C-alpha positions as CSV (number, residue, x, y, z in Angstrom):
1,X,-25.6,13.0,31.2
2,X,-22.9,15.1,33.0
3,X,-20.8,13.1,35.4
4,X,-18.9,14.3,38.5
5,X,-15.8,13.2,40.1
6,X,-17.9,11.3,42.7
7,X,-19.8,9.1,40.2
8,X,-18.8,5.5,40.1
9,X,-16.7,4.3,37.2
10,X,-18.6,1.9,35.0
11,X,-16.7,-0.2,32.6
12,X,-18.7,-2.6,30.4
13,X,-18.5,-6.2,31.6
14,X,-17.3,-7.5,28.2
15,X,-14.2,-5.3,28.4
16,X,-12.7,-7.7,31.0
17,X,-12.9,-10.6,28.5
18,X,-10.7,-8.9,25.8
19,X,-7.3,-10.4,25.3
20,X,-5.7,-7.0,25.9
21,X,-7.6,-6.6,29.3
22,X,-6.7,-10.1,30.4
23,X,-3.0,-9.4,29.7
24,X,-3.1,-6.1,31.6
25,X,-4.7,-7.9,34.6
26,X,-2.2,-10.8,34.5
27,X,0.7,-8.4,34.4
28,X,-0.8,-6.2,37.1
29,X,-0.3,-3.3,34.7
30,X,-2.0,-0.5,36.6
31,X,-1.3,2.1,33.9
32,X,-3.0,-0.2,31.5
33,X,-6.0,-0.5,33.8
34,X,-6.3,3.2,34.2
35,X,-6.2,3.6,30.4
36,X,-9.1,1.1,30.1
37,X,-11.0,3.2,32.6
38,X,-10.4,6.3,30.5
39,X,-11.2,4.5,27.2
40,X,-14.2,2.5,28.2
41,X,-15.5,4.2,31.3
42,X,-14.9,7.8,30.2
43,X,-13.1,8.4,33.5
44,X,-10.9,11.4,34.0
45,X,-7.8,11.3,36.2
46,X,-9.7,13.2,38.9
47,X,-12.5,10.6,38.8
48,X,-10.0,7.7,39.0
49,X,-8.4,9.5,42.0
50,X,-11.7,9.8,43.8
51,X,-12.6,6.2,43.1
52,X,-9.3,4.7,44.2
53,X,-8.2,7.1,46.9
54,X,-4.9,7.8,45.1
55,X,-3.8,11.4,44.6
56,X,-4.4,12.8,41.1
57,X,-0.7,13.6,40.8
58,X,0.2,10.0,41.5
59,X,-2.4,8.8,39.0
60,X,-0.8,10.9,36.4
61,X,2.7,9.5,37.2
62,X,1.4,5.9,37.1
63,X,-0.3,6.5,33.7
64,X,3.0,7.9,32.3
65,X,4.8,4.9,33.8
66,X,6.9,7.0,36.0
67,X,5.7,5.3,39.1
68,X,4.6,1.8,39.9
69,X,2.2,0.3,42.4
70,X,3.5,-2.5,44.7
71,X,1.3,-2.3,47.8
72,X,-1.5,-5.0,48.0
73,X,-3.8,-2.6,49.7
74,X,-3.5,-0.2,46.9
75,X,-4.2,-2.9,44.3
76,X,-7.4,-3.7,46.3
77,X,-8.5,-0.1,46.2
78,X,-7.9,0.1,42.5
79,X,-9.9,-3.1,41.9
80,X,-12.8,-1.8,44.0
81,X,-12.7,1.7,42.5
82,X,-12.8,0.4,38.9
83,X,-15.5,-2.2,39.7
84,X,-13.5,-5.3,38.7
85,X,-15.7,-8.4,38.5
86,X,-14.5,-11.5,40.3
87,X,-12.9,-13.2,37.3
88,X,-11.0,-10.0,36.6
89,X,-10.0,-9.6,40.3
90,X,-8.6,-13.1,40.2
91,X,-6.5,-12.4,37.1
92,X,-5.3,-9.3,38.9
93,X,-4.1,-11.5,41.8
94,X,-6.9,-10.6,44.3
95,X,-9.5,-12.8,46.0
96,X,-13.0,-12.7,44.5
97,X,-15.8,-11.0,46.3
98,X,-18.5,-13.5,45.3
99,X,-19.8,-16.5,47.3
100,X,-19.2,-19.2,44.7
101,X,-17.4,-22.3,46.2
102,X,-13.7,-22.7,45.5
103,X,-14.4,-25.9,43.6
104,X,-16.8,-24.1,41.3
105,X,-14.4,-21.3,40.8
106,X,-11.6,-23.7,39.9
107,X,-13.7,-25.6,37.5
108,X,-14.8,-22.4,35.8
109,X,-11.3,-21.2,35.6
110,X,-10.0,-24.5,34.2
111,X,-12.7,-24.4,31.5
112,X,-11.8,-20.8,30.6
113,X,-8.1,-21.8,30.3
114,X,-9.0,-24.7,28.0
115,X,-11.1,-22.5,25.8
116,X,-8.5,-19.8,25.7
117,X,-5.6,-22.2,24.8
118,X,-7.8,-23.9,22.2
119,X,-8.6,-20.6,20.6
120,X,-4.9,-19.5,20.5
121,X,-3.8,-22.8,19.1
122,X,-6.4,-22.6,16.4
123,X,-5.3,-19.1,15.5
124,X,-1.7,-20.1,15.3
125,X,-2.6,-23.2,13.2
126,X,-4.1,-20.9,10.5
127,X,-0.7,-19.2,10.1
128,X,1.1,-20.2,6.9
129,X,4.2,-19.0,4.9
130,X,2.1,-16.2,3.3
131,X,1.1,-14.9,6.7
132,X,4.7,-15.0,7.9
133,X,5.8,-13.1,4.8
134,X,3.1,-10.4,5.5
135,X,4.3,-10.1,9.1
136,X,7.9,-9.8,7.9
137,X,6.9,-7.1,5.4
138,X,5.1,-5.2,8.2
139,X,8.3,-5.3,10.2
140,X,10.4,-4.0,7.3
141,X,7.8,-1.2,6.8
142,X,8.2,-0.3,10.5
143,X,11.9,-0.3,10.1
144,X,11.6,2.2,7.2
145,X,9.2,4.4,9.3
146,X,11.6,4.3,12.2
147,X,14.5,5.6,10.1
148,X,12.4,8.5,8.9
149,X,10.3,9.4,11.9
150,X,11.8,7.8,14.9
151,X,10.6,5.3,17.6
152,X,7.9,7.5,19.2
153,X,5.9,7.9,16.0
154,X,5.4,4.1,15.7
155,X,5.6,3.0,19.3
156,X,2.0,1.7,19.4
157,X,2.4,-0.2,16.1
158,X,5.6,-1.8,17.3
159,X,4.0,-3.0,20.5
160,X,1.1,-4.5,18.5
161,X,3.4,-6.1,15.9
162,X,5.5,-7.8,18.6
163,X,2.4,-9.0,20.5
164,X,0.8,-10.4,17.3
165,X,4.0,-12.2,16.3
166,X,4.8,-13.5,19.7
167,X,1.2,-14.8,20.3
168,X,1.2,-17.0,17.2
169,X,4.8,-18.0,17.6
170,X,4.2,-19.3,21.2
171,X,1.2,-21.3,20.0
172,X,2.6,-22.6,16.7
173,X,2.9,-26.3,16.5
174,X,4.3,-27.0,13.0
175,X,8.1,-26.8,13.3
176,X,8.7,-25.1,10.0
177,X,6.2,-22.3,10.6
178,X,7.4,-21.9,14.2
179,X,11.0,-21.4,13.0
180,X,9.8,-18.8,10.4
181,X,7.9,-16.9,13.1
182,X,10.9,-17.1,15.4
183,X,12.9,-15.4,12.6
184,X,10.5,-12.6,12.2
185,X,10.1,-12.2,16.0
186,X,13.9,-11.9,16.4
187,X,14.1,-9.2,13.7
188,X,11.2,-7.3,15.2
189,X,12.5,-7.5,18.8
190,X,15.9,-6.4,17.7
191,X,14.3,-3.3,16.1
192,X,12.3,-2.6,19.2
193,X,15.5,-3.0,21.2
194,X,17.3,-0.4,19.1
195,X,14.4,2.0,19.4
196,X,14.5,1.5,23.2
197,X,18.2,2.4,23.2
198,X,17.4,5.5,21.2
199,X,14.7,6.6,23.8
200,X,17.1,5.8,26.6
201,X,14.8,3.0,27.9
202,X,17.8,0.7,28.6
203,X,16.0,-1.9,30.7
204,X,13.4,-2.4,28.0
205,X,16.2,-2.5,25.4
206,X,17.9,-5.3,27.3
207,X,14.7,-7.3,27.5
208,X,13.9,-6.8,23.8
209,X,17.4,-8.1,22.9
210,X,17.1,-11.1,25.1
211,X,13.8,-11.9,23.3
212,X,15.6,-11.4,19.9
213,X,18.5,-13.7,21.0
214,X,16.2,-16.5,22.2
215,X,14.1,-16.3,19.0
216,X,17.2,-16.3,16.8
217,X,18.4,-19.5,18.5
218,X,15.1,-21.2,17.9
219,X,15.2,-20.0,14.3
220,X,18.7,-21.4,14.1
221,X,19.8,-18.2,12.3
222,X,23.4,-17.4,13.2
223,X,23.3,-14.0,11.5
224,X,20.3,-12.9,13.5
225,X,21.9,-14.2,16.7
226,X,25.2,-12.4,16.1
227,X,23.3,-9.2,15.2
228,X,21.1,-9.2,18.3
229,X,24.1,-10.0,20.6
230,X,26.2,-7.3,18.9
231,X,23.4,-4.7,19.1
232,X,22.9,-5.6,22.8
233,X,26.4,-4.3,23.4
234,X,25.1,-0.8,22.8
235,X,23.0,-1.1,26.0
236,X,26.2,-1.7,27.9
237,X,27.8,1.3,26.2
238,X,25.0,3.5,27.2
239,X,25.1,2.1,30.8
240,X,28.7,3.4,30.9
241,X,30.2,-0.1,30.5
242,X,32.2,0.2,27.3
243,X,34.9,-2.4,28.4
244,X,32.2,-5.1,28.7
245,X,30.6,-3.9,25.4
246,X,34.0,-4.2,23.6
247,X,34.6,-7.7,25.1
248,X,31.1,-8.8,24.1
249,X,31.6,-7.7,20.5
250,X,35.0,-9.3,20.3
251,X,33.4,-12.6,21.5
252,X,30.6,-12.3,19.0
253,X,33.1,-11.7,16.2
254,X,35.3,-14.6,17.3
255,X,32.3,-16.9,17.5
256,X,30.3,-16.0,14.4
257,X,32.5,-13.8,12.2
258,X,33.3,-16.3,9.5
259,X,29.9,-17.9,9.6
260,X,27.8,-14.8,8.7
261,X,27.5,-12.7,5.5
262,X,30.0,-10.0,4.7
263,X,27.8,-7.0,5.4
264,X,27.1,-8.3,9.0
265,X,30.9,-9.0,9.5
266,X,31.5,-5.4,8.5
267,X,28.8,-4.1,10.9
268,X,30.3,-6.2,13.8
269,X,33.8,-4.8,13.2
270,X,32.5,-1.2,13.0
271,X,30.5,-1.8,16.2
272,X,33.6,-3.1,18.0
273,X,35.5,0.0,16.8
274,X,32.9,2.3,18.2
275,X,32.9,0.6,21.6
276,X,36.7,0.6,21.7
277,X,36.6,4.4,20.8
278,X,34.3,5.1,23.7
279,X,36.6,3.0,25.9
280,X,39.6,5.1,24.7
281,X,41.5,2.2,23.1
282,X,42.6,3.9,19.9
283,X,44.7,1.0,18.6
284,X,41.8,-1.5,19.0
285,X,39.5,1.0,17.4
286,X,41.7,1.7,14.4
287,X,42.4,-2.0,13.8
288,X,38.6,-2.8,13.9
289,X,37.9,0.1,11.4
290,X,40.6,-1.3,9.0
291,X,39.0,-4.7,9.2
292,X,35.6,-3.2,8.6
293,X,36.8,-1.4,5.5
294,X,38.5,-4.5,4.2
295,X,35.3,-6.6,4.7
296,X,32.8,-4.1,3.2
297,X,31.3,-5.6,0.0
298,X,30.8,-3.5,-3.1
299,X,27.0,-3.9,-3.0
300,X,25.0,-1.5,-0.8
301,X,22.8,-4.1,0.7
302,X,22.3,-7.9,1.3
303,X,18.7,-8.9,0.7
304,X,19.1,-11.6,3.4
305,X,20.0,-8.9,5.9
306,X,17.2,-6.3,5.8
307,X,18.3,-5.1,9.3
308,X,21.8,-4.2,8.1
309,X,22.2,-1.4,5.5
310,X,25.8,-0.5,5.2
311,X,27.8,1.1,2.3
312,X,30.9,3.2,2.1
313,X,29.1,6.4,3.2
314,X,27.6,4.7,6.3
315,X,31.1,3.3,7.1
316,X,32.6,6.8,6.7
317,X,30.1,8.1,9.1
318,X,31.0,5.3,11.6
319,X,34.7,6.0,11.1
320,X,34.2,9.7,11.8
321,X,32.1,8.9,14.9
322,X,34.9,6.8,16.3
323,X,38.0,8.9,15.4
324,X,36.5,12.3,16.4
325,X,37.2,11.1,20.0
326,X,40.9,11.0,19.2
327,X,41.1,14.4,17.4
328,X,42.0,12.7,14.1
329,X,42.3,15.5,11.4
330,X,40.8,13.2,8.8
331,X,37.5,13.0,10.8
332,X,35.9,16.1,9.2
333,X,36.6,14.7,5.7
334,X,35.1,11.4,6.6
335,X,32.0,13.0,8.1
336,X,31.5,15.4,5.2
337,X,31.8,12.5,2.7
338,X,29.2,10.5,4.7
339,X,26.8,13.5,4.8
340,X,27.1,14.0,1.0
341,X,26.2,10.3,0.5
342,X,23.1,10.2,2.7
343,X,19.9,9.6,0.8
344,X,17.6,11.6,3.1
345,X,15.7,8.7,4.6
346,X,18.0,8.1,7.6
347,X,16.8,11.1,9.7
348,X,18.0,9.7,13.0
349,X,21.3,8.6,11.6
350,X,21.8,12.1,10.1
351,X,21.1,13.6,13.5
352,X,24.0,11.6,14.9
353,X,26.2,12.4,11.9
354,X,25.5,16.2,12.4
355,X,26.5,15.8,16.1
356,X,29.7,14.1,15.1
357,X,30.5,16.8,12.6
358,X,29.8,19.6,15.1
359,X,32.0,17.8,17.6
360,X,34.9,17.6,15.2
361,X,34.5,21.3,14.1
362,X,34.4,22.4,17.7
363,X,37.5,20.4,18.5
364,X,39.2,22.3,15.6
365,X,38.1,25.6,17.0
366,X,35.6,26.2,14.2
367,X,32.6,27.2,16.3
368,X,30.7,29.1,13.6
369,X,31.0,26.2,11.2
370,X,29.6,23.8,13.8
371,X,26.5,25.9,14.6
372,X,24.5,25.0,11.4
373,X,25.1,21.3,12.0
374,X,23.9,21.6,15.6
375,X,20.8,23.5,14.5
376,X,20.0,20.8,11.9
377,X,20.7,18.0,14.4
378,X,18.3,19.7,16.8
379,X,15.6,19.8,14.1
380,X,16.1,16.1,13.4
381,X,16.0,15.2,17.1
382,X,12.6,17.0,17.3
383,X,11.4,15.1,14.2
384,X,12.5,11.6,15.4
385,X,12.1,12.0,19.2
386,X,15.6,10.7,19.7
387,X,16.5,11.2,23.4
388,X,20.0,9.7,22.8
389,X,20.9,12.2,20.1
390,X,19.0,15.0,22.0
391,X,21.4,14.5,24.9
392,X,24.4,14.9,22.6
393,X,22.9,18.1,21.0
394,X,22.5,19.6,24.5
395,X,26.1,18.7,25.5
396,X,27.6,20.1,22.3
397,X,25.5,23.2,22.5
398,X,26.8,23.9,26.0
399,X,30.4,23.3,24.7
400,X,29.8,25.7,21.8
401,X,28.5,28.4,24.2
402,X,31.6,27.9,26.5
403,X,33.9,28.3,23.5
404,X,32.1,31.4,22.5
405,X,32.8,33.0,25.8
406,X,36.5,32.5,25.6
């Protein structure tokens, strides 16, 4: 039957018992609530607007997470408009509308908590080493997809992966399994953190890295801990705090450098060089690059470090990215060497490399030679959804236009 904007929104009662719905309510995730109304109640934004008294434009902003709700009176209108039952209202932080006595409500809530915790403990108890291996494989597959297609293409899968791992990790009792789950959680959260950096969601990136660091500590894995701390420095870089990023990376290297595998030591040195380059400290940058080159093993990868893939071509790309800021004449050679050595699966990395090469060519006054690299970088940005590289493409395109007018 055709519905109008004035028909009440009817969401099936069992929806409020789903784990997803309960988490949305506990977190006062209004965007999530509206999505439940769309998914299970068939509600349009106009219909949600009519039911809650919130303008349709604001509804759209909330769903896109561009605006948040903080007013208790608005929460009340949302709960009423979506027809939340009393147990859902209570999870949402609102008083129930029913007439049950407080004692009855407390007893019922206590029983639900017992049942919920028992269920989660039982689910975690079923996790064994094979399950952990499957979760780890899933994370590695997501890492490969991220390299090719970018964060946006796998955003839903990443959220589901982290939620699944974190749920069993938090309720795992056996120390051995819990440590293994912590290891996988740290890897997955660090990946999510890098994706958030790429999409310029820096607050989310910081939180993901904090989760990765805490999990690495529980897993007692120094390599993961050093990697998550080192990668978190990039959040500081993108916040415009390269001095703090450089200091953090120097601290991580001083603390863990001789206690982690060679590929990771190389990665940390190159990361310090990049932060120092952005800071404008050429001597520090060059010293770190020399250390990275000396530390780089002959093998392309270390199977114990699936999150670090670094060979001479990747390091050449990193070197070019750093030294282009100082007008080094060898930059173009480094970058062209890196481009020739790329295997075609690192689409986001290639976008950054093309930007670096265009930057170097523009600095040399070779605008025409820079244009094809900018064009290819723009294509790769569209493919991967990288806002970070998209910003660089726009800046370099403006610089190319300016040079063309001279």
